[in-house]
C-alpha positions as CSV (number, residue, x, y, z in Angstrom):
1,M,47.8,-26.7,12.8
2,K,46.7,-23.1,12.2
3,I,43.0,-24.1,12.1
4,I,43.3,-25.8,15.5
5,K,44.9,-22.7,16.9
6,Y,42.0,-20.6,15.5
7,F,39.5,-22.9,17.0
8,F,40.9,-22.7,20.5
9,Q,41.1,-18.9,20.1
10,F,37.5,-18.9,19.2
11,I,36.5,-21.0,22.2
12,I,38.4,-18.6,24.6
13,I,37.0,-15.4,23.1
14,Y,33.5,-16.8,22.8
15,T,33.6,-17.8,26.5
16,L,34.7,-14.3,27.3
17,L,31.9,-12.8,25.3
18,I,29.3,-14.9,27.3
19,L,30.9,-13.7,30.5
20,F,30.8,-10.1,29.4
21,K,27.1,-10.4,28.6
22,I,26.4,-11.7,32.1
23,L,28.3,-8.9,33.7
24,G,26.7,-6.0,31.9
25,Y,28.3,-3.2,30.0
26,K,30.3,-1.3,32.6
27,K,31.7,-4.3,34.5
28,A,32.4,-6.1,31.3
29,S,34.3,-3.0,29.9
30,N,36.4,-2.8,33.1
31,L,37.2,-6.5,33.0
32,G,38.1,-6.2,29.3
33,A,40.6,-3.5,30.2
34,V,42.3,-5.8,32.7
35,I,42.3,-8.7,30.3
36,G,43.6,-6.6,27.4
37,S,46.4,-5.1,29.6
38,F,47.6,-8.5,30.7
39,F,47.1,-10.8,27.7
40,G,47.4,-8.3,24.8
41,P,51.2,-8.3,24.8
42,L,51.2,-12.1,24.7
43,F,49.2,-12.3,21.5
44,R,50.9,-9.3,19.7
45,S,54.5,-8.4,19.7
46,K,55.3,-6.0,22.5
47,N,58.4,-4.9,20.7
48,L,56.4,-4.0,17.6
49,V,54.1,-1.7,19.5
50,I,57.1,0.0,21.2
51,D,58.9,0.3,17.9
52,N,55.9,1.8,16.2
53,I,55.4,4.4,18.9
54,K,59.1,5.4,18.7
55,K,58.8,5.8,14.9
56,A,55.8,8.1,15.2
57,I,56.9,9.9,18.4
58,P,60.8,9.7,18.4
59,N,61.2,12.1,21.3
60,I,58.8,10.3,23.7
61,K,60.1,9.7,27.2
62,E,60.5,6.1,28.4
63,D,57.8,6.4,31.2
64,E,55.4,8.0,28.7
65,L,56.1,5.2,26.2
66,I,55.3,2.5,28.7
67,K,52.1,4.3,29.8
68,L,51.0,4.8,26.2
69,S,51.4,1.1,25.4
70,K,49.4,0.1,28.5
71,V,46.6,2.5,27.7
72,M,46.4,1.0,24.2
73,W,46.2,-2.6,25.5
74,S,43.6,-1.5,28.0
75,N,41.5,0.0,25.2
76,Y,42.0,-3.2,23.1
77,G,40.4,-5.2,25.9
78,R,37.5,-2.7,26.2
79,I,36.9,-2.9,22.5
80,L,36.5,-6.7,22.8
81,S,33.8,-6.3,25.5
82,D,32.0,-3.6,23.5
83,Y,31.0,-6.1,20.7
84,V,28.6,-7.8,23.1
85,F,26.8,-4.5,23.5
86,I,26.8,-3.2,19.9
87,K,23.0,-3.8,19.6
88,E,22.5,-1.7,22.8
89,F,24.7,1.0,21.3
90,R,22.8,0.9,18.1
91,N,19.4,1.3,19.8
92,S,20.6,4.0,22.3
93,K,19.6,7.6,22.2
94,L,22.0,10.4,21.1
95,N,24.7,11.1,23.7
96,E,23.7,8.1,25.9
97,Y,26.9,6.3,24.9
98,I,28.2,8.3,22.0
99,E,28.5,12.1,21.7
100,I,28.7,13.4,18.2
101,E,30.5,16.6,17.3
102,G,29.7,17.8,13.8
103,N,26.2,16.3,13.6
104,E,25.2,19.2,11.3
105,I,27.7,17.9,8.8
106,L,26.1,14.5,8.6
107,N,22.7,16.3,8.2
108,D,24.1,18.3,5.3
109,I,25.5,15.2,3.6
110,K,22.2,13.4,4.0
111,K,20.3,16.4,2.5
112,S,22.6,16.7,-0.5
113,Q,22.1,13.0,-1.4
114,K,25.6,13.0,-2.9
115,P,27.9,10.2,-1.9
116,V,31.1,11.2,0.0
117,V,34.1,9.3,1.2
118,F,34.5,9.0,5.0
119,I,38.1,8.3,6.0
120,S,39.5,7.4,9.4
121,G,41.9,5.1,11.2
122,H,41.7,2.4,13.9
123,F,40.9,4.6,16.8
124,N,39.5,2.9,19.9
125,N,36.2,1.2,18.9
126,F,36.4,2.2,15.2
127,E,33.3,0.1,14.3
128,L,31.0,2.6,16.0
129,M,31.9,5.3,13.5
130,A,30.1,3.5,10.6
131,M,27.3,2.6,12.9
132,E,26.6,6.2,13.8
133,I,26.8,7.4,10.2
134,E,24.3,4.9,9.1
135,K,22.1,5.7,12.1
136,S,22.0,9.3,10.9
137,G,20.2,8.2,7.8
138,I,23.1,8.3,5.3
139,D,23.2,5.5,2.8
140,L,26.6,4.0,3.7
141,A,28.8,1.0,2.8
142,A,31.9,0.1,4.9
143,I,35.0,-1.5,3.6
144,F,36.3,-4.1,6.0
145,R,39.2,-6.6,6.3
146,P,37.9,-10.2,7.2
147,L,39.5,-11.6,10.3
148,N,42.2,-14.3,9.9
149,N,40.3,-16.5,12.3
150,P,37.4,-18.0,10.2
151,F,35.4,-18.9,13.3
152,L,35.5,-15.4,14.8
153,N,35.0,-13.9,11.4
154,K,31.6,-15.4,11.0
155,I,30.5,-13.8,14.3
156,M,32.0,-10.5,13.3
157,E,30.3,-10.4,9.9
158,K,27.0,-11.1,11.5
159,I,27.5,-8.3,14.1
160,R,28.6,-5.9,11.4
161,I,25.7,-6.5,9.0
162,N,23.0,-6.7,11.8
163,H,24.1,-3.8,14.0
164,I,26.9,-1.7,12.5
165,C,26.5,-1.2,8.7
166,K,24.3,-3.3,6.5
167,K,26.3,-2.7,3.4
168,Q,29.7,-4.4,3.9
169,I,32.5,-4.5,1.3
170,P,35.4,-6.9,1.8
171,K,38.9,-5.7,0.8
172,G,40.3,-6.9,-2.5
173,L,39.5,-6.7,-6.2
174,P,35.9,-8.0,-6.0
175,G,35.3,-5.5,-3.2
176,V,36.6,-2.6,-5.4
177,K,34.0,-3.5,-8.0
178,K,31.3,-3.7,-5.4
179,M,32.4,-0.3,-4.0
180,L,32.2,1.4,-7.4
181,K,28.7,0.0,-8.0
182,F,27.6,1.3,-4.6
183,F,29.2,4.7,-5.1
184,K,27.7,5.2,-8.6
185,G,24.3,4.4,-7.0
186,G,24.6,7.2,-4.5
187,T,26.0,5.2,-1.5
188,S,28.8,6.9,0.6
189,I,31.9,4.8,1.4
190,A,33.6,4.5,4.8
191,L,37.1,3.1,5.1
192,M,40.2,3.0,7.3
193,I,43.3,4.3,5.6
194,D,45.9,3.8,8.4
195,Q,46.9,0.1,7.7
196,R,49.5,-1.3,5.4
197,V,48.0,-2.6,2.1
198,S,49.2,-5.0,-0.5
199,Q,48.2,-2.7,-3.3
200,G,48.8,1.0,-2.9
201,I,51.5,3.6,-3.1
202,N,54.4,4.5,-0.8
203,S,53.3,7.7,1.0
204,N,55.0,9.3,4.0
205,F,53.4,8.5,7.3
206,F,55.2,10.0,10.2
207,N,58.1,10.8,7.8
208,R,58.5,7.2,6.8
209,P,57.3,5.6,3.5
210,A,54.3,3.4,4.1
211,L,52.2,1.5,1.7
212,T,48.9,3.3,1.7
213,T,45.5,2.8,0.0
214,T,44.7,5.1,-2.9
215,I,41.0,4.4,-2.9
216,P,39.9,7.8,-1.5
217,A,42.2,9.6,-4.0
218,Q,40.9,7.5,-6.9
219,L,37.3,8.3,-6.0
220,V,38.1,12.0,-5.7
221,K,39.7,12.0,-9.1
222,K,36.9,10.0,-10.8
223,F,33.9,11.6,-9.2
224,Q,35.1,14.9,-7.8
225,C,33.5,13.9,-4.4
226,L,34.1,15.3,-1.0
227,V,36.3,13.5,1.6
228,V,35.1,13.6,5.2
229,P,37.7,12.8,7.9
230,I,36.2,11.3,11.1
231,C,37.6,10.1,14.4
232,I,36.3,8.5,17.6
233,E,37.7,8.5,21.1
234,R,36.8,7.0,24.4
235,I,36.3,10.1,26.5
236,D,35.9,8.1,29.7
237,D,35.8,4.4,30.4
238,H,32.2,3.9,29.1
239,H,31.4,6.7,26.7
240,F,32.7,7.9,23.3
241,K,33.0,11.0,21.3
242,L,32.7,10.9,17.5
243,V,34.1,13.9,15.7
244,I,32.9,14.6,12.1
245,N,35.4,17.0,10.5
246,K,34.6,19.5,7.7
247,P,34.4,17.9,4.3
248,I,37.5,18.4,2.1
249,N,37.0,19.5,-1.5
250,F,40.3,18.7,-3.2
251,N,41.4,20.8,-6.2
252,E,41.1,19.1,-9.5
253,N,44.8,19.6,-10.1
254,E,45.7,17.5,-7.1
255,T,47.3,14.1,-7.9
256,I,46.6,10.7,-6.5
257,E,49.9,11.0,-4.6
258,S,49.2,14.5,-3.2
259,I,45.7,13.6,-2.0
260,T,47.0,10.4,-0.4
261,L,49.8,12.3,1.4
262,S,47.3,14.9,2.6
263,L,45.0,12.3,4.1
264,N,48.0,10.5,5.8
265,S,48.9,13.9,7.3
266,L,45.4,14.2,8.7
267,I,45.5,10.7,10.3
268,E,48.9,11.7,11.9
269,K,47.3,14.7,13.5
270,M,44.4,12.6,14.8
271,I,46.8,10.1,16.3
272,L,49.1,12.7,18.0
273,K,46.1,14.4,19.5
274,N,45.4,11.3,21.6
275,P,47.9,8.6,20.9
276,G,46.6,6.2,23.5
277,Q,43.4,5.8,21.4
278,W,45.1,4.5,18.3
279,I,45.9,0.8,17.8
280,W,49.7,0.6,17.5
281,S,50.0,-3.1,17.1
282,H,49.7,-3.2,13.3
283,N,52.9,-3.6,11.3
284,R,52.4,-0.3,9.5
285,W,55.9,0.3,8.1
286,K,56.8,-3.3,7.1
């Protein structure tokens, strides 16, 4: 039964992608926002989103809570429409669609030829972060979680490899081995650290224990590498701002636990700066 459900989801979304292509970027993005606002809560638990927001921002007012959830679903819809135009984003000039703050940091990393660990969360169209890093000339591999829907996953994998980041690493044990091989060979790694994982440690996230990946911390301990926090936001309906933060050089006395907690704290600050940009629909504290 699940495969039938996935197939019908694929047909609906593929039809939307064709429609988005016909409309062009701006009209497609606006339509995506409407679709996301209306249908998003039907596919994901509305209560889960509200509960997550309250956990992270306990003093939020009711009207702000409703507004925040609507902004998130609107962004979700825009992200869907964005995928049709990823090639256009990839081939665009600097600042045409994506403004980069901290471009000099990327240049320094490229010149050093030493691999670093880029960390971030699911902020707006998070796929564009790896795309811009690779465009800058940095040798990069991105860790990704395959979609549950096998039909849609085939499309997404093709988009990622062709237009986002050529070196893709699936989550899981085989992926860890591939990641280490890349890193030892001088390839930087990009990964999201804001989702619940099956193998990790309980680390505080908004003052609640949450299973968190230790991959960045393990790479730091093994290779004494730098960690570079990055974030992306939609600064208006049709443009983005990618922020490259200063690299973090953790002290050798830091533990796996302390590094992981520090990075969780950084993600918290990114979220609170613009909470409507983060995807709240993941079951982070399960």
